[in-house]
C-alpha positions as CSV (number, residue, x, y, z in Angstrom):
1,M,124.0,67.9,117.9
2,I,126.3,64.9,117.0
3,D,126.3,63.6,120.6
4,L,124.0,60.7,119.7
5,P,126.8,58.3,118.5
6,Q,128.8,59.2,121.6
7,G,126.0,58.4,124.0
8,G,125.5,62.0,125.0
9,S,121.8,62.2,123.9
10,G,119.1,60.1,122.4
11,F,115.7,60.0,120.8
12,V,112.8,60.7,123.0
13,D,111.1,57.6,121.5
14,S,113.9,55.5,122.9
15,I,113.1,56.6,126.5
16,R,111.5,53.8,128.5
17,L,109.3,55.0,131.3
18,P,107.9,52.1,133.4
19,G,104.1,51.9,133.1
20,A,103.9,54.4,130.4
21,V,100.8,54.7,128.1
22,E,101.2,55.6,124.5
23,V,99.2,58.3,122.8
24,A,97.5,58.7,119.4
25,F,95.4,61.5,118.0
26,V,92.3,61.6,116.0
27,R,92.7,64.4,113.4
28,S,90.3,66.4,111.3
29,T,89.8,65.2,107.7
30,I,87.9,68.4,106.7
31,A,89.5,71.9,106.5
32,H,86.6,73.8,108.0
33,A,83.6,72.4,109.7
34,E,81.4,72.4,112.8
35,I,81.9,69.4,115.0
36,D,78.4,67.9,115.5
37,E,79.4,64.7,117.4
38,V,82.5,62.7,118.4
39,D,81.5,59.0,118.9
40,V,84.1,57.1,120.9
41,E,82.1,54.2,122.1
42,E,83.5,51.6,119.7
43,A,87.0,52.9,120.2
44,R,86.7,52.3,124.0
45,E,86.1,48.6,123.3
46,I,89.6,48.1,121.7
47,P,91.7,46.0,124.1
48,G,94.4,48.0,125.7
49,V,92.7,51.3,125.5
50,V,93.1,53.2,128.8
51,G,91.2,56.5,128.0
52,I,89.8,58.7,125.3
53,W,89.4,62.5,125.6
54,T,87.8,65.2,123.5
55,A,87.9,69.0,124.1
56,A,84.9,68.6,126.3
57,D,86.7,66.1,128.5
58,L,89.7,68.3,129.2
59,S,89.9,70.4,132.3
60,P,89.2,74.2,132.0
61,N,92.1,76.5,131.1
62,T,93.8,73.9,128.9
63,D,94.2,76.3,125.9
64,L,97.5,77.3,124.5
65,P,98.6,80.8,125.8
66,A,97.9,83.2,123.0
67,G,100.0,86.1,124.2
68,H,99.4,89.8,123.6
69,V,100.5,92.0,120.8
70,D,101.2,95.7,121.5
71,S,101.0,97.5,118.2
72,P,100.6,101.3,118.5
73,E,100.3,101.8,114.7
74,G,98.2,99.8,112.3
75,L,96.3,96.6,112.8
76,M,97.8,93.7,114.7
77,V,95.2,91.8,116.6
78,D,95.9,89.5,119.5
79,P,96.0,86.0,118.2
80,P,93.0,83.7,118.9
81,V,93.2,81.3,121.8
82,R,93.8,77.8,120.5
83,P,92.4,74.8,122.4
84,L,94.7,71.8,122.7
85,L,91.9,69.7,121.0
86,A,89.5,71.3,118.5
87,R,86.5,72.7,120.2
88,E,83.2,73.2,118.3
89,Q,85.0,73.7,115.0
90,V,87.9,72.4,113.0
91,R,90.0,74.8,111.0
92,F,92.5,72.7,109.1
93,V,93.0,69.2,107.9
94,G,95.1,67.5,110.6
95,E,93.9,69.4,113.6
96,P,93.6,67.2,116.7
97,V,90.0,66.4,117.6
98,A,90.4,63.6,120.1
99,V,93.2,61.7,121.8
100,I,93.6,58.1,122.9
101,A,95.9,56.6,125.5
102,A,96.6,52.9,125.4
103,E,99.0,50.3,126.7
104,N,100.8,50.3,123.3
105,R,100.9,52.4,120.2
106,Y,99.1,49.7,118.1
107,A,96.1,49.7,120.3
108,A,96.1,53.5,120.4
109,A,96.2,53.6,116.6
110,D,93.5,51.1,116.2
111,A,91.2,53.0,118.5
112,A,91.9,56.3,116.7
113,G,90.7,54.7,113.6
114,M,87.4,53.6,115.3
115,V,86.5,57.2,116.5
116,I,83.6,58.6,114.4
117,V,83.4,62.4,114.0
118,E,80.3,63.9,112.5
119,Y,81.0,67.2,110.8
120,E,78.8,70.0,109.3
121,P,81.1,71.4,106.6
122,L,81.7,75.2,106.4
123,D,83.2,77.2,103.5
124,S,87.0,76.8,103.3
125,V,89.4,79.7,102.8
126,A,92.5,78.0,101.3
127,S,94.5,80.8,99.8
128,I,95.7,84.3,100.5
129,G,93.5,85.7,97.7
130,E,90.4,84.1,99.3
131,A,91.3,85.3,102.7
132,L,91.5,88.9,101.4
133,S,88.1,88.7,99.7
134,S,85.2,90.2,101.5
135,D,83.0,87.4,100.2
136,S,84.9,84.7,102.0
137,A,83.9,83.0,105.3
138,T,85.3,84.4,108.5
139,I,87.4,81.7,110.1
140,H,87.6,83.2,113.6
141,K,84.3,85.0,114.5
142,D,85.9,86.6,117.6
143,I,88.4,88.4,115.4
144,G,85.7,89.4,112.9
145,S,88.1,89.4,109.9
146,N,90.6,87.1,108.2
147,V,93.2,89.9,108.3
148,V,95.1,89.7,111.5
149,L,98.0,92.0,110.6
150,D,98.1,95.2,108.5
151,L,101.0,97.5,109.0
152,E,102.5,100.2,106.8
153,K,106.1,101.1,106.9
154,P,106.6,104.9,106.2
155,H,108.7,105.5,103.2
156,G,112.0,107.4,103.4
157,P,113.0,110.4,101.3
158,A,111.6,110.5,97.7
159,P,114.0,109.3,95.0
160,P,115.4,111.7,92.4
161,A,113.1,112.5,89.5
162,T,115.6,111.0,87.1
163,V,115.4,107.4,88.4
164,R,113.8,104.5,86.6
165,R,111.2,102.2,88.1
166,A,110.7,98.4,87.8
167,M,108.1,96.1,89.4
168,S,108.0,92.4,90.0
169,T,106.1,89.8,92.0
170,W,107.5,87.3,94.4
171,I,105.4,84.3,95.4
172,Q,106.9,82.0,98.1
173,R,104.8,78.9,98.4
174,R,104.4,77.3,101.8
175,R,106.7,74.5,102.8
176,A,106.5,71.7,105.4
177,P,109.5,71.4,107.7
178,A,109.8,67.7,107.0
179,P,112.4,67.2,109.7
180,A,114.3,64.0,110.5
181,L,112.7,64.2,113.9
182,P,109.0,65.0,114.2
183,V,107.1,66.1,117.3
184,V,107.8,63.7,120.2
185,A,107.1,63.9,123.9
186,A,107.4,61.9,127.1
187,A,105.9,63.1,130.4
188,R,106.1,61.9,134.0
189,W,104.6,63.4,137.1
190,K,105.9,62.9,140.6
191,E,103.1,64.5,142.7
192,K,103.2,68.1,141.6
193,E,106.5,67.9,139.8
194,L,106.6,67.4,136.0
195,E,109.4,65.9,133.9
196,L,108.9,66.6,130.2
197,W,111.1,65.3,127.4
198,S,110.7,66.8,124.0
199,S,112.6,67.6,120.8
200,S,111.4,71.2,120.9
201,S,114.3,73.7,121.1
202,D,112.4,76.5,122.8
203,P,112.4,75.7,126.5
204,E,111.2,79.2,127.5
205,A,108.0,78.8,125.4
206,T,107.5,75.3,126.8
207,H,108.0,76.6,130.4
208,A,105.4,79.4,129.8
209,A,102.8,77.0,128.4
210,V,103.3,74.4,131.1
211,R,103.0,77.1,133.9
212,A,99.8,78.5,132.2
213,I,98.0,75.2,131.8
214,F,99.2,73.1,134.8
215,D,99.9,75.9,137.3
216,V,103.3,74.3,137.9
217,A,105.9,76.3,139.8
218,E,109.2,76.8,137.9
219,E,111.2,74.8,140.4
220,D,108.7,71.9,140.0
221,F,109.2,71.6,136.2
222,T,112.1,69.9,134.5
223,F,112.4,70.2,130.7
224,V,114.7,67.7,129.1
225,H,115.8,68.5,125.5
226,T,117.3,65.6,123.7
227,G,120.2,67.6,122.2
228,L,119.1,66.4,118.7
229,P,118.4,68.9,115.9
230,P,115.3,71.0,116.3
231,S,112.1,69.4,115.1
232,G,111.1,71.6,112.2
233,S,109.0,74.6,113.3
234,C,110.3,74.6,116.8
235,T,109.3,78.2,117.7
236,E,105.8,77.0,118.7
237,V,104.9,74.6,121.5
238,A,103.1,71.7,119.9
239,P,99.6,71.0,121.4
240,E,100.5,67.3,121.3
241,V,103.3,67.8,123.8
242,L,101.0,69.5,126.3
243,V,98.2,66.9,125.8
244,T,100.7,64.1,126.5
245,A,101.6,65.9,129.8
246,Y,97.9,66.3,130.6
247,I,97.2,62.6,130.1
248,A,100.2,61.6,132.3
249,Q,98.8,63.9,135.0
250,H,95.2,62.6,134.7
251,L,96.1,58.9,134.7
252,G,98.9,59.2,137.3
253,R,101.3,57.3,135.0
254,P,103.9,58.3,132.4
255,A,102.8,59.0,128.8
256,T,104.7,59.1,125.5
257,Y,103.9,60.3,122.0
258,T,105.7,60.0,118.6
259,Q,104.3,61.8,115.6
260,S,104.1,59.8,112.4
261,R,105.6,61.2,109.2
262,S,102.1,61.7,107.6
263,E,101.0,63.5,110.8
264,S,104.1,65.7,110.6
265,L,103.4,66.9,107.1
266,L,99.8,67.7,108.0
267,A,100.0,69.1,111.5
268,M,103.5,70.4,112.2
269,P,103.5,74.2,111.5
270,H,104.6,75.1,108.0
271,V,107.1,77.6,106.9
272,Q,107.0,80.9,104.9
273,A,103.9,81.3,102.7
274,H,103.7,84.8,101.3
275,E,103.1,86.9,98.2
276,A,104.9,90.2,97.6
277,E,104.9,93.0,95.1
278,L,108.3,94.6,94.7
279,T,108.8,98.2,93.4
280,V,112.3,99.4,92.8
281,D,113.5,102.9,91.8
282,F,117.1,102.9,90.5
283,D,119.4,105.0,88.4
284,D,121.2,104.2,85.1
285,D,124.1,102.6,87.0
286,G,121.8,100.2,88.8
287,V,122.0,101.8,92.2
288,I,118.8,101.5,94.1
289,H,117.3,104.7,95.5
290,S,114.1,103.3,97.0
291,F,112.5,99.9,97.5
292,D,108.9,99.2,98.3
293,V,107.5,95.9,99.4
294,N,103.8,95.0,99.6
295,L,103.7,91.7,101.3
296,V,100.8,89.4,102.3
297,A,101.6,86.4,104.4
298,D,99.5,83.3,105.2
299,S,99.4,82.5,108.9
300,G,97.3,79.4,108.5
301,A,94.5,78.6,110.8
302,W,96.1,79.6,114.1
303,P,98.3,82.7,114.0
304,T,100.6,83.2,117.0
305,V,102.6,86.2,118.4
306,S,105.8,84.7,117.2
307,S,104.5,84.0,113.7
308,L,103.1,87.5,113.3
309,D,106.4,88.9,114.6
310,A,108.2,86.9,112.0
311,V,106.1,88.4,109.3
312,C,107.0,91.9,110.5
313,E,110.7,90.9,110.8
314,T,110.7,90.0,107.1
315,V,110.5,93.6,106.1
316,R,111.8,95.3,109.3
317,D,115.3,95.9,108.2
318,V,115.0,95.0,104.6
319,G,117.5,96.9,102.4
320,A,119.8,97.8,105.4
321,L,122.6,95.5,104.1
322,Y,122.9,97.5,100.8
323,G,122.2,100.9,102.4
324,I,119.0,101.6,100.4
325,P,118.0,105.1,101.6
326,A,114.2,104.8,101.2
327,V,112.4,101.6,102.1
328,G,108.7,101.4,102.7
329,G,105.7,99.3,102.0
330,R,102.8,97.4,103.6
331,V,102.8,94.0,105.4
332,R,99.7,92.0,106.0
333,S,98.9,88.6,107.4
334,V,95.8,86.5,106.9
335,V,94.3,83.4,108.4
336,T,93.3,80.5,106.1
337,T,91.9,77.0,106.6
338,T,95.3,75.4,106.3
339,T,98.0,74.2,108.6
340,P,99.3,77.0,110.9
341,V,102.5,78.7,109.7
342,S,105.3,79.3,112.1
343,G,108.4,81.4,111.9
344,S,111.6,82.4,113.6
345,R,113.6,85.7,113.3
346,A,116.4,83.9,111.5
347,T,113.9,82.5,108.9
348,A,112.2,85.8,108.5
349,R,115.4,87.7,108.1
350,A,116.5,85.2,105.4
351,A,113.2,85.8,103.7
352,G,113.6,89.6,103.8
353,D,117.2,89.4,102.5
354,T,115.9,87.2,99.6
355,L,113.4,89.9,98.6
356,V,116.3,92.4,98.4
357,E,118.4,90.0,96.3
358,A,115.4,89.5,94.0
359,A,115.2,93.3,93.6
360,L,118.9,93.4,92.7
361,D,118.4,90.7,90.1
362,L,115.5,92.7,88.6
363,V,117.6,95.8,88.4
364,A,120.5,93.9,86.8
365,T,118.1,92.6,84.1
366,E,116.6,96.1,83.5
367,C,120.1,97.7,83.2
368,S,121.7,94.7,81.3
369,V,124.5,94.7,83.9
370,D,125.9,91.6,85.5
371,P,124.0,90.9,88.8
372,V,127.2,90.6,90.8
373,E,128.4,94.0,89.6
374,I,125.0,95.4,90.6
375,R,125.6,94.1,94.1
376,R,129.1,95.7,94.2
377,R,127.7,99.1,93.1
378,N,125.1,99.1,95.8
379,L,127.5,97.9,98.4
380,D,129.8,100.8,97.4
381,R,126.8,103.2,97.9
382,A,126.3,101.6,101.4
383,S,130.0,102.3,102.1
384,G,129.6,105.9,101.1
385,S,126.6,106.2,103.4
386,G,128.7,105.3,106.4
387,D,128.6,101.5,106.8
388,N,132.0,101.0,105.4
389,E,132.9,97.8,107.3
390,T,129.8,95.9,106.2
391,A,130.2,97.0,102.6
392,L,133.8,95.9,102.5
393,R,133.0,92.6,104.1
394,G,130.1,92.1,101.6
395,R,132.4,92.7,98.6
396,A,135.1,90.4,100.0
397,L,132.5,87.6,100.5
398,L,131.1,88.1,96.9
399,D,134.6,87.9,95.5
400,R,135.5,84.8,97.4
401,C,132.3,83.1,96.4
402,L,132.9,83.9,92.8
403,A,136.4,82.5,93.0
404,I,135.1,79.3,94.4
405,L,132.4,78.8,91.9
406,A,133.8,80.0,88.6
407,D,137.2,81.7,89.0
408,G,135.6,85.1,88.7
409,E,133.4,84.1,85.6
410,M,130.3,86.3,85.4
411,S,126.8,84.9,84.9
412,G,124.3,84.7,82.2
413,A,126.0,82.9,79.3
414,A,123.9,80.3,77.5
415,T,125.6,77.1,76.5
416,D,123.3,76.5,73.5
417,E,119.8,77.4,72.4
418,S,118.1,75.1,74.8
419,R,120.5,75.1,77.8
420,H,120.7,78.4,79.8
421,R,123.5,78.8,82.3
422,G,123.5,81.2,85.2
423,L,125.6,82.0,88.2
424,G,123.6,83.2,91.2
425,I,125.0,84.8,94.3
426,A,123.5,86.4,97.3
427,L,124.5,88.1,100.6
428,R,122.6,87.2,103.8
429,R,122.6,87.9,107.5
430,G,122.4,85.4,110.3
431,R,120.2,85.4,113.3
432,N,122.6,88.0,114.7
433,P,122.5,90.8,112.1
434,E,126.2,91.3,112.5
435,E,126.9,87.9,111.0
436,L,127.3,88.1,107.2
437,A,127.7,85.4,104.7
438,A,127.5,84.8,100.9
439,E,125.9,81.9,99.1
440,G,126.4,81.1,95.4
441,C,125.5,78.5,92.9
442,T,125.8,77.7,89.2
443,V,122.6,76.7,87.5
444,V,121.6,75.2,84.2
445,V,118.0,75.6,83.1
446,V,116.4,73.6,80.2
447,P,112.9,75.2,80.1
448,G,110.2,72.6,80.2
449,R,112.6,69.9,81.4
450,E,114.8,70.6,84.3
451,V,116.5,73.0,86.6
452,E,119.9,71.7,87.7
453,V,122.1,73.3,90.3
454,E,125.6,72.2,89.3
455,R,127.5,73.5,92.3
456,A,126.9,75.6,95.4
457,C,129.0,77.3,98.1
458,F,128.7,79.0,101.5
459,V,131.2,81.6,102.6
460,G,130.8,83.0,106.1
461,P,131.1,82.3,109.8
462,V,130.8,78.6,110.8
463,S,130.0,77.3,114.2
464,Q,132.9,76.0,116.1
465,R,130.8,73.1,117.5
466,A,131.4,69.7,116.0
467,A,129.7,69.3,112.6
468,G,129.6,73.1,112.1
469,D,130.9,72.6,108.6
470,G,128.2,70.0,108.0
471,L,125.5,72.4,109.3
472,A,126.6,75.1,106.8
473,R,126.5,72.5,104.0
474,G,123.0,71.3,105.2
475,V,121.6,74.8,105.2
476,T,123.0,75.5,101.8
477,A,121.6,72.3,100.4
478,L,118.2,73.0,102.0
479,G,118.1,76.4,100.3
480,V,118.8,74.8,96.9
481,A,116.1,72.2,97.6
482,R,113.5,74.9,98.5
483,A,114.2,76.7,95.2
484,Q,113.7,73.5,93.2
485,Y,111.3,71.1,95.0
486,E,109.5,71.8,98.2
487,E,105.9,73.0,98.1
488,M,102.9,72.2,100.3
489,R,99.8,72.5,98.0
490,Y,96.1,72.7,98.9
491,D,93.0,72.4,96.7
492,E,90.2,74.9,96.8
493,D,88.5,72.9,99.6
494,G,91.6,73.1,101.8
495,Q,92.6,69.5,101.3
496,P,96.4,69.0,101.2
497,Q,97.6,67.6,97.9
498,T,101.2,66.9,99.0
499,S,100.7,65.0,102.2
500,T,103.2,62.2,101.6
501,F,106.8,62.1,100.3
502,V,105.4,60.6,97.1
503,D,103.9,64.1,96.4
504,Y,105.9,66.4,98.6
505,L,109.3,66.4,96.9
506,V,112.5,66.5,98.9
507,P,115.9,65.7,97.4
508,S,118.1,62.8,98.4
509,A,121.8,63.2,99.0
510,A,122.3,62.1,95.4
511,D,120.2,65.0,94.2
512,S,122.2,67.7,96.1
513,P,125.0,69.5,94.2
514,P,128.6,69.5,95.4
515,I,128.8,72.2,98.1
516,D,132.0,74.1,99.1
517,V,132.2,75.7,102.6
518,A,134.7,78.5,103.2
519,A,134.8,79.6,106.9
520,T,135.6,83.3,107.4
521,G,135.7,82.9,111.2
522,P,133.8,81.4,114.1
523,G,130.1,81.6,113.9
524,G,127.4,81.9,116.6
525,D,124.8,79.4,117.4
526,P,124.5,76.4,115.1
527,D,121.0,77.6,114.0
528,S,122.3,81.1,113.1
529,W,121.7,80.5,109.4
530,A,118.2,79.7,108.2
531,A,118.0,78.1,104.8
532,S,117.7,80.7,102.0
533,E,116.9,80.0,98.3
534,A,118.2,83.4,97.2
535,A,121.3,82.2,95.5
536,A,119.5,79.4,93.5
537,V,116.8,81.8,92.5
538,S,119.4,84.4,91.4
539,G,121.1,81.7,89.3
540,V,117.8,80.8,87.5
541,T,117.1,84.5,87.0
542,A,120.5,85.0,85.5
543,A,120.1,82.0,83.3
544,L,116.7,83.1,81.8
545,T,117.2,86.9,82.3
546,S,114.0,88.6,81.1
547,H,111.9,85.4,81.0
548,V,111.5,85.4,84.8
549,A,112.2,89.0,85.6
550,A,108.5,90.0,85.7
551,G,107.7,87.6,88.5
552,V,109.3,84.8,90.5
553,R,107.5,81.8,92.0
554,V,109.4,79.6,94.4
555,P,109.9,76.7,94.0
556,F,110.6,76.8,90.3
557,S,109.0,74.0,88.4
558,S,110.0,73.0,84.9
559,E,106.4,73.4,83.8
560,E,106.1,76.9,85.1
561,L,109.5,77.9,83.7
562,W,108.5,76.7,80.3
563,R,105.2,78.6,80.5
564,S,107.1,81.8,81.4
565,Y,109.8,81.1,78.8
566,A,107.3,80.3,76.0
567,G,104.9,83.1,76.9
568,R,107.4,85.8,77.0
569,S,109.1,84.6,73.8
570,A,105.6,84.8,72.2
571,E,105.5,88.4,73.3
572,G,108.6,89.1,71.2
573,L,111.1,89.0,74.1
574,A,114.4,87.5,73.1
575,P,115.7,84.4,75.0
């Protein structure tokens, strides 16, 4: 991943294929509509334009493979088949409607701007709440409902009658990947052999899609990965990559495509959008006896097998790290007229671990016990239930994280009436569940003004590849950023409100806190650790205690923190 300065890899956009055309896409400007007409006549007159295609012009069988979901219990429908270019309807702003090939990218972009698409608007479904409503429009008629996943996880043994109960909500707003490298592709055919360059890091999925659409034997397909960091939501094959390969085959000459930053924010699959209700039963010592999660995830306009599997993974082993004996709940996923949401198992596992850490913070508040001590007590219970090694490793990681951040200082002390300081800490698992790490941070909150993460740390296995330490820092910084800044917002018509970096906030290096990395041993793959905002959220919760205990929305905004703070103070709750 650092081979670029050494000449070992390069950007796909830097590849020069003799005779290549450059590709540009016409994208939907409406969230949900019937396509009445696509007028390309004026666009064809632009000098340098080689060809223009809509869904009607593509050969049959040029749809993305949907895959099959085998679910013996509950509802988990097979995802709808997605065309490479929108056919008959558009279902989110940014969906490709037509594609232009030209001698250069400037002519392609000019032609894309001249394509006129006539729409007949349909009702949009822009939120989870709307998707669950029986009064909302059905986005995919062949499914018959906006609910594509509804599974219940049987609860374990009932908790003792003497336990206490607390409830909270967790709202994780959707995020755009906003990677350094967006979707890029270069394709060249030699008779029946295809060479495809892409920044996607999932060659197996790319192979499967190419074989399904182009009927290419495995030995006739060469996939070249650049060796650069994965381009955002890399678990799905981008339709733009396959369209580029189609154009190269149809024209008999190479084709290249580079996604713009604005296209990336609109069309690259987003990450993690869900709402959860958490119910925790615990004793007076803060030891959790049962944990119930009612989670609804937003899959966007085009759910896939991997995205639905990621939703299930979020709650599949939730609570295992702390040995919670009874874990149950319900998980659902809905389609909306918004950009599709992708997911990986590492990302989903990080999300599930974050829910457990939120429950521990809730119990700490209810019991008026330091949140780190609450974690120790639950790890001790896990040790008693048989998983002694994991519990001992977890305690050691917590202690080392504390030593780095505050020399063992506990959280929750306020520096004055307006500045609230908290120390947040969280355990997490990697893509391999055997990998365990701790993240921590110190947070200062001034309600109504700012949330400042003063310092952060990562304690856990670190990849032995070059820049492994930098990867750990990057993942930690990304988790902090997600807790503070990143949110992809839509209005009630499904129009994105944060489609540029003026509105979609990402921190610069100057905004990131100092980050300490303490390696406990060699790690696995460089992408073992998905970003997690659990530690930063825990720090804010520790700083404001009861003011955010009843519900957490990520990212935290100063405005919402102030509303929570002022509202709960008005109810007579002490700061």
